[in-house]
C-alpha positions in Angstrom: 0.0 0.0 0.0 1.2 3.5 -0.8 1.9 5.9 2.0 0.3 8.7 0.1 -3.1 8.3 -1.3 -3.6 9.0 -5.0 -6.7 11.1 -4.5 -7.5 14.4 -6.1 -9.0 16.9 -3.7 -12.2 18.6 -4.7 -14.0 21.6 -3.3 -17.2 23.4 -4.1 -15.4 25.5 -6.7 -13.7 22.6 -8.6 -16.1 19.7 -8.1 -18.5 19.8 -11.1 -15.9 21.2 -13.6 -13.2 18.6 -12.7 -15.6 15.7 -12.7 -17.2 16.8 -15.9 -13.8 16.6 -17.7 -12.9 13.2 -16.2 -13.1 10.1 -18.5 -13.8 6.6 -17.3 -14.9 5.6 -13.9 -14.5 8.0 -10.9 -15.3 7.5 -7.3 -15.9 10.5 -5.0 -15.4 9.9 -1.3 -16.9 12.4 1.2 -14.7 11.9 4.3 -13.9 13.5 7.7 -10.5 13.3 9.4 -12.2 12.2 12.7 -13.9 9.3 11.0 -12.3 5.9 11.5 -14.4 4.3 8.7 -13.3 7.0 6.4 -9.6 6.2 7.1 -10.3 2.6 6.4 -12.1 3.3 3.1 -9.3 5.7 2.0 -6.7 2.9 2.7 -8.9 0.5 0.7 -9.3 2.9 -2.2 -5.5 3.6 -2.2 -4.9 -0.2 -2.3 -7.3 -0.6 -5.2 -5.6 2.1 -7.2 -2.1 0.9 -6.3 -2.9 -2.6 -7.4 -4.2 -1.3 -10.7 -7.3 -3.3 -10.3 -9.8 -3.5 -13.1 -11.8 -1.5 -13.8 -9.4 1.4 -13.4 -10.8 4.4 -11.4 -9.9 7.9 -10.5 -10.5 8.7 -6.9 -11.5 12.2 -5.7 -11.9 13.3 -2.1 -14.2 15.9 -0.6 -13.2 17.1 2.9 -16.7 17.1 4.4 -15.6 19.2 7.3 -14.8 22.1 5.0 -17.2 21.8 2.1 -20.6 21.8 3.8 -22.2 23.1 0.5 -21.3 19.8 -1.3 -22.3 17.8 1.8 -25.8 19.4 1.6 -26.0 19.1 -2.2 -25.4 15.4 -2.0 -27.5 15.0 1.1 -24.6 13.2 2.9 -25.7 12.2 6.4 -23.0 9.7 7.3 -19.4 9.3 6.5 -17.8 8.0 4.4 -20.2 8.5 1.5 -19.1 7.3 -1.9 -20.5 8.2 -5.3 -19.7 6.7 -8.7 -19.3 8.8 -11.9 -18.9 7.5 -15.4 -17.4 9.7 -18.1 -18.0 12.8 -16.0 -21.7 12.1 -15.3 -23.2 11.2 -11.9 -24.1 7.5 -11.9 -25.1 6.4 -8.4 -24.3 6.3 -4.7 -22.1 3.3 -3.9 -23.1 0.8 -1.2 -20.4 -1.7 -0.4 -18.7 -3.5 2.4 -15.2 -2.2 3.1 -13.2 -4.8 1.3 -11.5 -4.9 -2.1 -13.8 -7.7 -3.3 -16.9 -5.9 -2.2 -15.8 -2.6 -3.7 -14.8 -4.3 -7.0 -18.2 -5.9 -7.2 -20.0 -2.6 -6.5 -18.2 -0.8 -9.4 -17.8 -3.9 -11.5 -20.1 -3.1 -14.4 -21.8 0.3 -14.1 -23.2 0.0 -17.6 -25.6 -2.7 -16.3 -26.9 -0.4 -13.6 -29.1 2.4 -14.9 -28.3 5.9 -14.1 -30.2 7.2 -11.1 -33.3 8.9 -12.4 -32.3 12.5 -12.0 -28.7 12.1 -13.2 -27.8 14.1 -10.1 -27.3 13.3 -6.5 -30.6 12.5 -4.8 
């Protein structure tokens, strides 16, 4: 596992623009420094990226303590919260156990899962 995570930090000013220009699969994690589950998920995501698992993903992180506007927009009530984007478009909220196998299954074939009806978070 890498000592430094490979995540791109997003804030309310860069969020939509950056994701809109990102090709392939992207995962956005809303996390808090005080959250033990967030740290576990960040290690898991770093492991996934470091191992170059398939499908390849780009991981973005939102510091939920500092970007309350995004937390409200996405209606995040618990941390961590993970969202899947495909070719710059919102796809769905991810629900998975905190394991490489569970995560890989959750993102395995997003094309089989329909986009959430609004195309936007909740």
